[in-house]
C-alpha positions as CSV (number, residue, x, y, z in Angstrom):
1,M,-1.2,-19.5,-92.8
2,E,-3.7,-20.9,-90.4
3,T,-2.8,-24.2,-88.6
4,L,-5.3,-26.9,-87.7
5,T,-4.3,-29.5,-85.1
6,I,-6.6,-32.6,-85.0
7,I,-6.4,-34.9,-82.0
8,V,-7.7,-38.4,-82.7
9,N,-8.6,-40.9,-80.0
10,G,-10.8,-43.6,-81.4
11,A,-10.1,-47.1,-82.6
12,P,-9.2,-47.0,-86.3
13,Y,-11.8,-49.3,-87.7
14,G,-14.4,-49.7,-84.9
15,D,-16.3,-46.6,-86.0
16,E,-15.8,-43.7,-88.3
17,Q,-14.1,-41.2,-86.0
18,V,-10.6,-41.7,-87.3
19,W,-11.8,-41.8,-90.9
20,N,-13.8,-38.6,-90.5
21,A,-10.8,-36.9,-88.7
22,L,-8.6,-37.8,-91.6
23,R,-11.2,-36.7,-94.2
24,L,-11.3,-33.3,-92.4
25,A,-7.5,-33.1,-92.4
26,T,-7.4,-33.9,-96.1
27,A,-10.0,-31.2,-96.9
28,S,-8.2,-28.6,-94.7
29,I,-4.8,-29.1,-96.3
30,S,-6.3,-29.0,-99.8
31,A,-5.3,-26.2,-102.2
32,S,-8.8,-24.7,-101.9
33,I,-8.6,-24.3,-98.1
34,G,-4.8,-24.1,-97.7
35,M,-4.3,-24.7,-93.9
36,A,-1.3,-26.3,-92.4
37,V,-2.4,-29.5,-90.7
38,N,-1.1,-31.5,-87.7
39,V,-2.7,-34.9,-86.7
40,F,-1.9,-36.3,-83.3
41,L,-2.9,-40.0,-82.7
42,L,-3.7,-41.0,-79.1
43,G,-5.0,-44.1,-77.5
44,D,-6.3,-46.8,-79.8
45,S,-6.0,-44.5,-82.8
46,V,-2.2,-45.1,-82.9
47,S,-3.0,-48.4,-84.6
48,A,-4.0,-46.4,-87.7
49,A,-0.3,-45.5,-88.0
50,K,0.8,-49.1,-88.7
51,K,2.1,-49.8,-92.2
52,G,0.8,-52.8,-94.2
53,Q,-2.8,-52.5,-93.4
54,K,-5.1,-54.9,-95.1
55,T,-8.6,-53.6,-95.5
56,P,-11.5,-55.1,-97.5
57,E,-12.0,-53.9,-101.0
58,G,-14.2,-50.8,-101.1
59,Y,-13.5,-50.0,-97.5
60,Y,-11.5,-46.9,-96.6
61,N,-7.8,-47.4,-95.9
62,L,-6.4,-45.2,-93.2
63,E,-2.8,-46.0,-94.1
64,K,-3.4,-44.6,-97.5
65,M,-5.1,-41.5,-96.1
66,L,-2.2,-40.9,-93.7
67,R,0.4,-41.4,-96.5
68,D,-1.5,-38.9,-98.7
69,L,-1.6,-36.4,-95.8
70,L,2.1,-36.7,-95.2
71,A,2.8,-36.4,-98.9
72,N,0.8,-33.1,-98.9
73,G,2.8,-31.7,-96.0
74,A,0.8,-32.6,-93.0
75,K,2.6,-33.4,-89.8
76,V,1.5,-36.7,-88.1
77,A,2.6,-37.9,-84.7
78,A,1.6,-41.0,-82.8
79,C,1.7,-41.0,-79.0
80,G,4.8,-42.9,-77.9
81,T,3.4,-44.0,-74.6
82,C,0.2,-45.3,-76.4
83,L,2.4,-47.2,-79.0
84,N,4.4,-48.8,-76.2
85,S,1.3,-49.9,-74.3
86,R,0.1,-51.6,-77.4
87,A,3.5,-53.2,-78.3
88,I,3.7,-51.3,-81.6
89,P,7.4,-50.5,-82.3
90,K,8.5,-47.4,-84.3
91,E,9.6,-49.8,-87.1
92,D,6.0,-50.8,-87.7
93,L,4.9,-47.2,-88.4
94,I,4.2,-45.6,-91.7
95,E,7.3,-43.7,-92.9
96,G,7.1,-40.1,-91.9
97,I,5.0,-40.5,-88.8
98,E,6.8,-39.1,-85.7
99,L,6.8,-40.4,-82.2
100,G,4.7,-38.0,-80.2
101,T,4.8,-36.8,-76.7
102,M,2.5,-34.6,-74.6
103,L,5.1,-31.9,-74.9
104,K,4.9,-32.1,-78.7
105,L,1.1,-32.0,-78.6
106,A,1.1,-29.0,-76.2
107,G,3.5,-27.2,-78.6
108,W,1.2,-27.9,-81.6
109,I,-1.8,-26.7,-79.7
110,K,0.0,-23.5,-78.6
111,E,1.0,-22.8,-82.3
112,S,-2.3,-23.7,-83.8
113,T,-5.1,-21.4,-84.9
114,K,-7.7,-24.1,-84.4
115,V,-7.7,-27.4,-82.5
116,L,-10.3,-30.2,-82.9
117,S,-10.6,-33.5,-81.0
118,F,-12.2,-36.6,-82.4
């Protein structure tokens, strides 16, 4: 099975980078494509990993997208250093999201068939 690692850097709701990255992850893990998917959140994108997000009706909800990805077998990690610098404790993260390190990201990259950065 091919593995796709997606590295996400942007702010979760400032533009559509994170949303588009998660849309691609969702399509890639779907039964019709069948890839294994890793999503690594860096910089401001770690805020997307917070549980309890309140988004306007009709607007995309990144928490729901991440929960759906996890439920479908994706691995999701949020950079621990980035979380610390934003005062986001592990307890505030969506269940199933791992604390990430550069070593973890490097390992995912090494094992992946394809790597994309948003």
